[in-house]
N, C-alpha and C positions, 0 to 999 in steps of 0.2 A: 504494500500500500504506500503510495507516494503522497507527498504534500503535507500540509499541516492538518492535524486531526485533533479537535478538542476532546479532552478526556474529563468527564464530569464525575464528581463524587456526589453521591446522593444518600439520603436515608430512605430506605424502602425501594430497593431496586426493582422488584416486581411491579409495584405501582408506577414507578417512573417509566418503565418500558411500556406499560399499558397506556399511560398518559401520552407518551410520544407517538405511539401508534394512532391513538385517537386524534390528537391535536395536529400532528404533522405528517400523518400517513407513513410513519416510520416502518421500515422493513427490518426485522431482526435477522442479522446475518450470522451471529454466533453468540453463545452464552455459556458461561461456566459459573457454577455455584460453588461456594467454599464456606465451610463451617456455618451453614444455615443462612448465608447471605449471598448476594450477587457478587461474585468475585470478579467478573468481567463480562461485558456485552459489547457488541458492535452493532450499530444501527445505521441503515442508509436512510437519509432524509433528503428528499428533493435532489438526489444525485450525489450528495456529499456523505461523509461518514462522521458519526459521533460515537465515541466510546464512553462507557460509563461503568461504574461499580459502586456498591455500597461503600460508605466510609468505614474505615478501620482506624478509629482514633488512637487505639493502643499501638498502632504501627505507623503513626504519622512520621516518626523519625526515619522510616524506611520508604514510605510512600510519598511524603511531602505535601499532602493536602488533606483537607477535610471538607465535609459538605457545608453549604451555607448555614444550616441551623447551628453548627458549632461556631460560627462567626457572627452570632446574633442576627442571622438572616441576611447578612451581606454577602456580596460576591465581588470579585475583583475584575470581572470582564463581562462583555456582552457578546452573545453569539449572533452574528448577522445572518439572517435567513432571506436570501434573495429569491423571490418567487414571481410567477407570472401574474398573479392576482392577489395583491396584498389584502384586499377586503375579505376574500374567501378564506385565506389562510389565517388571518387574524381572528375572524369571527369563529372559525372552527376551534382554534386554540382556546378562546374565551369560553366557548360552550363546553369544552373538555375540562375546564377548571383553571385556566391561566387568569391572572389578574392584570388589569390594564394599568400600566405605569404612565404611558402617554398615548392618547387615542390616535388613530390614524389621521394623518393630515397630508395635504399636498405641499411638497417642498420643491425647491428649485431642481433637485436631482430626481424626484419621483414621489411616490406615495409611501409613507413610512409611519410605523407606530411601534411602541415598546410594550412588552409583556414580561411578567414574572411567572415562571411556571410554579406548580405547587411544591417544587423541591428547592426553590430559591434562586434558580438560574434565570438570567435576563436574556431575552430574545428581542432583537430588532427585526421586525418583519417589513420588508421593503420590495417594492416594484420600481425599478429604475426607469427613468425616461430614456428614450432612444438617445444614444450618444453619451450616456453616463455609464461607466464600467465599474465604478466602485464608490 
């Protein structure tokens, strides 16, 4: 697998996978359980890959990260989800349980809004205008 691939730490890996399938039409590519938790999963979302696992706070010194609830609900990044129809993707994610941080609006580069998924991760859903690549 080439390129940059986000790797999310979550609490409740089974529920996270179910949410991403419902909200973003994710396809589960692989999954490994470990000690009663989600040890690793890879999902395809809109042609890209996102990996995730349950957090293992007792192993943070070896893994290097924890889920947003361990950070008082904060996260240090936003996942940009570039789609063909921001309204459809945004509305589906909200219906699946995402909360709106910033409603969809028309910007100079396209139509964009921000969501927080039920696991604390922030997603920017955007449809770019023709001529804008990023």
